[in-house]
C-alpha positions in Angstrom: -127.5 94.8 165.2 -129.7 95.1 162.1 -129.5 97.3 159.0 -130.2 97.6 155.3 -127.6 98.2 152.6 -129.2 99.4 149.4 -126.0 98.7 147.4 -124.8 95.2 147.5 -121.2 94.8 148.5 -119.1 92.1 150.1 -121.8 89.5 149.8 -121.6 85.9 148.9 -122.7 85.6 145.2 -124.7 82.4 144.8 -125.9 80.8 141.6 -129.5 80.2 140.9 -131.3 76.9 140.4 -132.5 76.2 136.9 -135.9 77.8 136.4 -137.4 74.4 135.7 -136.5 73.5 139.3 -138.4 76.5 140.6 -141.8 75.8 138.9 -144.6 76.1 141.4 -142.4 77.7 144.1 -142.9 81.2 145.7 -139.3 81.4 146.9 -135.9 79.9 146.2 -133.6 79.8 149.2 -129.9 79.5 148.5 -127.4 79.7 151.3 -124.9 78.4 153.8 -125.4 77.2 157.4 -122.5 76.8 159.8 -123.2 74.6 162.8 -121.2 73.9 166.0 -122.9 70.8 167.5 -121.1 71.2 170.8 -122.6 74.6 171.6 -125.7 74.7 169.4 -124.4 77.8 167.7 -125.4 78.5 164.0 -124.5 81.1 161.5 -126.7 81.4 158.3 -126.4 83.4 155.1 -129.3 83.3 152.8 -130.1 84.6 149.3 -133.9 84.4 149.1 -135.3 85.0 145.6 -138.9 86.2 145.5 -140.4 84.5 142.5 -143.8 86.2 142.6 -143.6 89.6 140.9 -146.8 90.8 142.7 -145.4 90.2 146.2 -144.3 93.6 147.5 -144.9 93.2 151.2 -143.5 90.2 152.9 -143.1 89.1 156.5 -140.7 86.4 157.6 -140.6 84.8 161.1 -137.2 83.9 162.6 -136.4 82.5 166.0 -135.8 85.2 168.6 -132.7 83.5 170.0 -130.9 84.4 166.7 -129.2 87.8 166.5 -126.6 89.7 164.4 -129.3 90.1 161.8 -128.2 91.8 158.6 -130.3 92.4 155.6 -129.3 93.5 152.1 -131.0 93.9 148.8 -131.2 96.4 146.0 -135.0 95.8 145.7 -135.7 96.5 149.4 -137.5 99.8 150.0 -138.1 99.3 153.7 -137.2 96.8 156.4 -138.4 96.5 160.0 -137.7 93.9 162.7 -140.0 93.4 165.8 -141.0 90.8 168.3 -143.7 88.4 167.0 -147.1 88.0 168.6 -148.9 84.8 169.3 -150.1 83.0 166.1 -153.2 80.8 166.0 -152.1 77.2 165.5 -148.7 77.7 167.1 -148.0 76.7 170.7 -145.7 79.6 171.4 -144.3 82.6 169.5 -140.5 82.4 170.0 -139.8 84.5 166.9 -139.0 87.9 165.5 -140.9 89.4 162.6 -138.8 90.6 159.6 -141.0 92.8 157.5 -140.0 93.9 154.0 -141.5 96.3 151.5 -140.0 95.6 148.1 -139.8 97.8 145.0 -141.9 96.9 142.0 -139.2 95.8 139.5 -138.6 92.9 137.2 -137.3 89.6 138.6 -135.2 88.4 140.1 -135.8 90.3 143.3 -133.4 89.0 146.0 -133.3 89.5 149.7 -130.0 88.7 151.5 -130.4 87.7 155.2 -127.7 86.6 157.6 -127.9 85.9 161.4 -126.2 84.0 164.1 -126.7 82.7 167.6 -127.5 79.6 169.8 -130.7 78.3 168.2 -132.0 76.4 171.2 -130.5 77.5 174.5 -133.1 75.2 176.1 -134.4 72.0 174.5 -137.8 72.2 172.8 -140.5 70.2 174.6 -140.8 67.5 171.9 -137.0 67.2 171.4 -137.4 67.2 167.6 -135.4 70.3 166.8 -132.0 69.7 168.2 -128.3 70.5 167.7 -126.1 68.1 169.7 -123.0 66.0 169.3 -123.9 63.2 166.7 -127.4 64.5 165.8 -128.7 67.6 164.1 -132.5 67.6 163.4 -134.2 70.8 162.2 -137.5 71.8 160.8 -139.7 74.9 160.6 -141.0 74.5 164.2 -137.8 76.0 165.5 -137.9 78.9 163.1 -134.2 78.2 162.3 -134.7 79.8 158.8 -136.8 82.8 157.8 -140.3 81.4 157.0 -143.1 83.4 155.3 -145.6 84.3 158.1 -148.5 83.0 156.1 -147.2 79.4 156.3 -148.7 78.6 152.9 -145.9 79.6 150.6 -143.7 77.0 148.8 -140.0 77.1 148.5 -137.1 75.3 146.9 -133.7 75.2 148.7 -130.0 74.8 147.9 -128.2 74.7 151.2 -124.6 74.0 152.1 -124.3 72.9 155.8 -120.8 73.3 157.2 -120.1 71.2 160.2 -117.0 69.5 161.6 -116.8 65.7 161.4 -118.2 63.0 159.2 -122.0 63.3 158.7 -124.7 61.7 156.7 -128.0 63.5 156.0 -131.6 63.0 155.0 -134.1 65.6 153.7 -137.1 65.7 151.3 -134.7 66.1 148.4 -131.1 65.1 147.7 -128.1 65.1 150.1 -124.4 65.1 149.0 -121.5 64.5 151.3 -118.9 67.2 150.8 -115.5 67.9 152.3 -116.7 70.1 155.2 -120.3 69.0 155.7 -123.3 68.2 153.5 -125.0 69.8 150.5 -128.8 69.7 150.5 -130.8 70.3 147.3 -134.6 70.4 147.5 -136.0 71.1 144.0 -139.6 70.0 144.8 -141.4 73.0 146.2 -142.2 72.5 149.9 -143.3 74.6 152.9 -140.3 73.6 155.0 -136.6 72.9 154.9 -136.6 69.8 157.1 -133.4 67.8 157.5 -131.6 65.4 159.9 -127.8 64.9 160.0 -126.3 62.0 161.9 -122.9 60.4 162.5 -124.5 57.0 163.2 -127.3 56.2 160.6 -128.0 52.6 159.8 -129.3 52.7 156.3 -131.6 50.1 154.6 -132.4 50.6 150.9 -135.6 49.2 149.3 -137.5 49.8 146.0 -138.9 53.3 146.3 -137.7 54.2 149.7 -134.8 54.3 152.1 -134.8 53.8 155.9 -132.4 55.8 158.1 -132.3 54.2 161.6 -130.7 56.1 164.5 -131.2 53.3 167.0 -128.7 50.7 168.0 -131.1 47.8 167.2 -133.4 46.8 164.3 -136.6 45.9 166.2 -139.6 46.6 164.1 -137.5 47.4 161.0 -139.0 44.7 158.8 -142.6 45.7 159.7 -141.8 49.3 158.8 -140.3 48.3 155.4 -143.3 46.1 154.6 -145.7 48.9 155.5 -143.8 51.4 153.4 -143.8 49.0 150.4 -147.5 48.5 150.7 -148.2 52.2 151.1 -146.1 53.3 148.2 -147.6 50.7 145.8 -151.2 51.5 147.0 -150.8 55.3 146.8 -149.0 55.4 143.5 -151.7 53.2 142.0 -154.5 55.5 143.2 -152.9 58.9 143.0 -149.5 58.6 141.3 -150.5 58.5 137.6 -150.2 62.2 137.4 -147.9 63.0 140.3 -146.1 59.9 141.6 -144.7 59.8 145.1 -141.0 60.6 145.1 -138.6 58.3 146.8 -139.6 57.9 150.5 -137.1 58.9 153.2 -138.0 57.1 156.5 -136.1 58.2 159.6 -136.4 56.1 162.8 -135.5 58.0 166.0 -134.8 56.9 169.6 -137.7 59.1 170.8 -140.7 57.5 172.5 -143.0 60.3 171.1 -143.1 63.1 168.5 -143.0 61.9 165.0 -143.8 64.1 162.0 -143.6 64.1 158.2 -142.9 66.4 155.3 -144.6 64.3 152.5 -142.0 61.8 151.4 -139.7 62.5 154.4 -141.3 60.7 157.4 -139.8 60.8 160.9 -140.9 58.0 163.3 -140.5 57.5 167.0 -139.0 54.2 168.2 -141.0 51.5 166.4 -139.7 48.5 168.3 -143.1 47.5 169.5 -145.3 48.9 166.7 -148.3 46.9 165.5 -148.8 46.2 161.7 -152.1 47.9 161.3 -151.4 51.3 163.1 -147.9 51.4 161.5 -149.4 50.9 158.0 -152.0 53.6 158.6 -149.3 56.0 159.9 -146.9 55.5 157.0 -149.7 55.8 154.4 -151.1 58.8 156.2 -147.8 60.6 156.0 -147.1 59.5 152.4 -150.6 60.7 151.5 -149.6 64.2 152.6 -147.6 64.4 149.3 -151.1 65.1 147.8 -153.2 65.9 150.8 -151.7 69.3 151.5 -152.3 72.9 150.8 -155.2 73.9 153.0 -154.3 76.6 155.5 -153.1 74.6 158.4 -153.6 77.4 160.9 -157.4 77.5 160.2 -160.4 75.2 160.3 -159.5 74.1 156.7 -156.7 72.0 158.1 -159.2 69.2 158.5 -158.9 68.7 154.8 -155.1 68.0 155.0 -155.4 65.6 157.9 -158.7 63.8 157.5 -158.1 62.8 153.9 -154.6 61.6 154.8 -155.9 59.7 157.8 -158.7 58.0 155.9 -156.4 57.1 153.0 -154.3 55.4 155.6 -157.3 53.5 156.8 -158.3 52.5 153.3 -154.7 51.2 152.8 -155.1 49.0 155.9 -158.3 47.6 154.3 -156.4 46.9 151.1 -153.5 45.3 153.0 -155.0 43.5 156.0 -158.7 43.1 155.0 -162.2 44.2 155.9 -162.1 43.1 159.5 -158.9 45.1 160.2 -160.5 48.1 158.5 -163.7 47.9 160.6 -161.8 47.4 163.8 -159.8 50.6 163.0 -162.9 52.6 162.4 -164.4 51.3 165.7 -161.2 52.3 167.5 -161.8 55.8 166.1 -165.3 55.8 167.4 -164.1 54.6 170.8 -161.6 57.6 170.8 -164.4 60.1 170.6 -167.3 58.4 172.5 -168.6 60.7 175.3 -166.4 63.5 174.0 -168.0 67.0 173.5 -166.5 67.8 170.1 -167.3 70.8 167.9 -168.3 70.4 164.2 -165.7 69.6 161.6 -166.6 72.7 159.6 -169.3 75.3 159.6 -169.5 78.2 157.0 -167.9 81.3 158.5 -165.8 79.4 161.1 -162.0 80.0 161.1 -160.6 78.4 164.2 -158.7 75.2 163.6 -160.4 72.2 165.2 -158.9 69.9 167.9 -157.0 66.8 167.2 -159.9 64.4 167.7 -162.0 66.3 165.2 -159.4 66.4 162.4 -158.0 62.9 162.9 -161.0 60.9 164.2 -164.4 62.6 163.7 -163.7 63.8 160.1 -162.2 60.5 158.8 -165.3 58.7 160.2 -167.5 61.1 158.2 -165.4 60.3 155.1 -166.0 56.6 155.8 -169.7 57.2 156.0 -169.6 59.2 152.8 -167.8 56.3 151.1 -170.6 53.9 152.2 -173.2 56.3 150.8 -171.7 56.9 147.4 -169.8 53.6 146.9 -166.1 52.8 147.0 -165.4 53.4 143.3 -167.1 56.8 143.2 -165.5 57.8 146.5 -162.1 57.0 145.1 -162.9 59.1 142.0 -163.9 61.9 144.3 -160.7 61.6 146.4 -158.5 61.5 143.3 -160.2 64.5 141.8 -159.8 66.4 145.1 -156.2 65.6 145.8 -154.9 66.2 142.3 -156.3 69.7 141.9 -154.9 72.8 143.7 -158.0 74.2 145.4 -158.0 73.6 149.2 -161.2 74.9 150.8 -164.3 73.2 152.2 -166.7 75.0 149.8 -164.6 73.8 146.9 -164.7 70.3 148.3 -168.5 70.4 148.5 -168.8 71.8 145.0 -166.7 69.0 143.7 -168.9 66.4 145.5 -172.0 67.8 143.9 -170.4 67.6 140.5 -169.4 64.0 141.0 -172.6 62.9 142.8 -175.6 65.2 143.2 -176.9 68.0 145.4 -178.5 65.6 147.9 -175.1 64.1 148.7 -173.5 67.5 149.0 -176.3 68.7 151.3 -175.9 65.6 153.5 -172.2 65.9 153.7 -172.3 69.7 154.5 -174.9 69.0 157.2 -172.7 66.2 158.7 -169.6 68.4 158.7 -171.6 71.0 160.7 -173.0 68.6 163.2 -171.9 68.6 166.9 -173.2 65.1 167.4 -170.9 62.2 168.4 -170.7 59.6 165.7 -172.0 56.1 166.6 
């Protein structure tokens, strides 16, 4: 069932975050989430504040296993719900579209959405999103909360999770244990509300980060903590003078595959047999996404997010383990793409997101070559300027390169990005 109520009644009145906490965000999400781990059933109530006065037409995606959708809001002129179509960059489209037309009126404009259902009747293929006894792990990939269909809007979140039993939690922001669950407060604007709750975390504190381990052993733990220490110091020294990395939250899972990150919140697979170099690169890559983010990840521009983060990770390996380890890592990248028929990294007018090997191997190798051409100091100046400004398109990147170097270097790099040749 789905309907609009123009006049708000019998709704949960929720306080707003201080306006200082909302700076830079497009939305504030404030709500409650009831979870039954034994059945996977959830019930959510959201008060979503639209912080951009110019946004009058908004589409949210919500997982299509969730029903009992109710929508309320005095500023809603029209609402429609329909099945979502396939979206470029997403493996499947298991979502509904919630389309809103809002009245033009002063802030705050608020949309109230509630829904319920079994979120994941069948496990997702990567086992990341899950609601099960002892473990609750959720992020935007399961569409458990209404997400702007453009996937480039930022939100803050104030969420109370109600769940029976004694739980600990980790997210990008702060977690408070309360009587009937946990309270999650994310005041730093992000694109996701990612969190993990567990009844069996093993927690290790360090300077600048915390490790949450879901395993029943500590194999590889000290390697991870050393890698995180190195990465935090290196990245804050290079990029943190204006915007320092917040406290890192590192989650080690029992999975053999499928890790991910939300800037300072990094989720690892089982690291028992991890090697120092690749582990350092991975941690630094994911921490680097605190700055290397903002390009549209559903388009060709996603190479900016991933290639810079990956090459920063490689540079951190050079800083920590030396030149030989750096050169070996670059050679391993070349070996990954040898004899592969790969498209260009970027060509003007292209829109389709490139494959993994282009974004994570070919493009970082081009950045390494650019660094060799213009020198390490100037390359770091270029990278710092790029990551600390808000523009996230390849033409803007090329323009910045010309400003810092010259037109010849810009022309070379643009030509290299557009080449289909395999790097040697």
